[in-house]
Residue, then its C-alpha position, 0 to 999 in steps of 0.5 A: m473509532q477503534l479499527n478492528t474486525d467489528s468496526l470494519r464490518e460496519l463499512a460493509g456495502l460502502e464503496p471504498a471511497a465512502a468507507l475511507h471518508q468514514l474511517i477518516a471522520a471517525g479518526a481511525d486513520r491516526l495509525p502509529l507512525p512507523g519507527h515510533g515504537a509501534t510499527l507492528e501495530r500499524w502493520r496489523l491495522l493495515a492488514a485488518v483493512g486488507a482482509h476486509d477490502l483490498s481496494l479500501a486498503k489501497l486508499f487507506e494505506g495511501h492516505t496514512d502513508a501521506l500523513a507519515i510523509l507529511h510528519e517526516a517533512g514537518a508539514p502539517r496536515d491541511e484540515a480536518g477531514s482531508a483525504w490524501g493520496t500518495w502518488c509516486a509511481e514513475p512510468p517513463d511516459a508520465r512524469l510531472q514537471l515542477d516549475r517555479t513561478g515569478n513570485g517564488g511559488f511552485v506549480l505542477n504541469g503534466r500527467k501523473a499515472w496510477c493515481s489511486g482514489a483521485q476522484s475522491v481524495t482532497h489532497a495528494v503527496v506527489s512525486c515530480w521533477n524540477a527543472a534541474g532533473e532532480a526528483m522532488l516531492v510535493a503536497v497538492d490540493l486537488r480542488q484547485p483549477g487546473v486539475s483534470m482526470s481521466d478514467a479511460t485507462w483502467q480495464a482490470v476487474g481486480m482493484r477496480g474499487s481503488a479507482s486508479i486513474d490518470v491526473h493531469f496538472d496544468g499550472v497547479a500550485a504545489q508545496p515542496l516537501g523536503g529537498p531533492g531526493f527527499y522521498v526516497q532518501r528518508a528512512g520512512f520510504w522503506h518503512g512505508g514500502a513494507g507497510v504496503a505488504a501488510c495490506w497484501f498479507g491481510a487479504a491472504t489471511a482472509l483467504a486462509e481463514a475461509l479455507a480453515q472455516a471450510m474444514r469444519a464442513r468437510q475435511d479430506a487429506h488434500r484439503l488438509a495438506q493445502l491448509g498446511e501449505v497455506t499455514v507455513a507460507l503465512q507463518g514465515s511471512a508473519a515471523l519476518m514482519r514481526e522481526t522487521a517491525a521490531a528492528i525498525d523500532r529499534a533503529p528507526d533511522a537505519d537503512a531498511m531497504a534490504a529488510a523491507l524488500s525481504v518482507r515484500l518479496s516474502v509476502d508476495a510469494a506467500c500470497g501466490a501460494v495462498l491464492a493457488a492452494v485455496g483455489r485448489a482446495l475450494g474450487p470455483g464456487p467461492m470465486c463465482k458465488d461468494a462476493d467477498m471471496a470473488r473480490r479477493f481472488a480478483d484484487l490480490p493478484v493485481f495488488i501484489r504486482q506492485s512488487h517488482a518481482e525479479r527486479d527486487l530479487e536482484t536488488l536484494g541479492r546485490l545487497v546481500a552479496q555486498g554486505e558482511g552479514r547473512p540474513w538467513m543465519l539463526 
């Protein structure tokens, strides 16, 4: 199955979990790996899914990110048709413990929060902590005894289809991936972080396209100005994403932290501008009477809050202040 607008239309009416499994069964999850010469194509495909359905994009991005992590760790994907999540949020009240067993194996204990697609995926790449307090990454088969789930915490309308819930682990066998710190120290960590922004960007382009299409029916000065505002915001992010993808492919092992933060923050700002401008231009009608548009207006503000906002701006500012180059130079 070739992943494009037409093939995604065939998923219309499917719940995000069912659509994910259909994409996997058709082989559409075999995206180019980041840093292997086609990073921009990978991001374009993630953006296409984001333009179709952000909840599906959340599940699809998590699955494809897990496959990239497994590749970097030298660990084989389990079996054909397996569906993966990537669960690496670390709120202070939900930390998983990785314990050694008497026979030299490893087991997970504790609660993991923000587990997207937990009730529909078969496996997950999960962050956790060993007995020495070191951050670890493991692969786990979720079909084992000792895995239980709670869906009582999600109250939002936006991104409801991502089914992000808490998962409890009680002595569940896990396979370590790399050593302590592997998840964040590998080059692909920031490649994946920028890839998430491609999903946000895709949804914003769908909103922009709806505004452009509305211009065919009725134009006025304010709407045209709002379309111009949207265009400038998305053009800037698109140019930065193209530049960053090329840089990652040229130097896949280089530290991409500053570049990835710039992409994420740029797309975050562009999405905010698009949501505001399209909402002002089209009024409440699409939010209330068009199911796809209503879902995007609800989903996108939730998903982009995966950006850490001012915390990431502070980090980026510190990197620029400490560095010798100035990224704004032509």
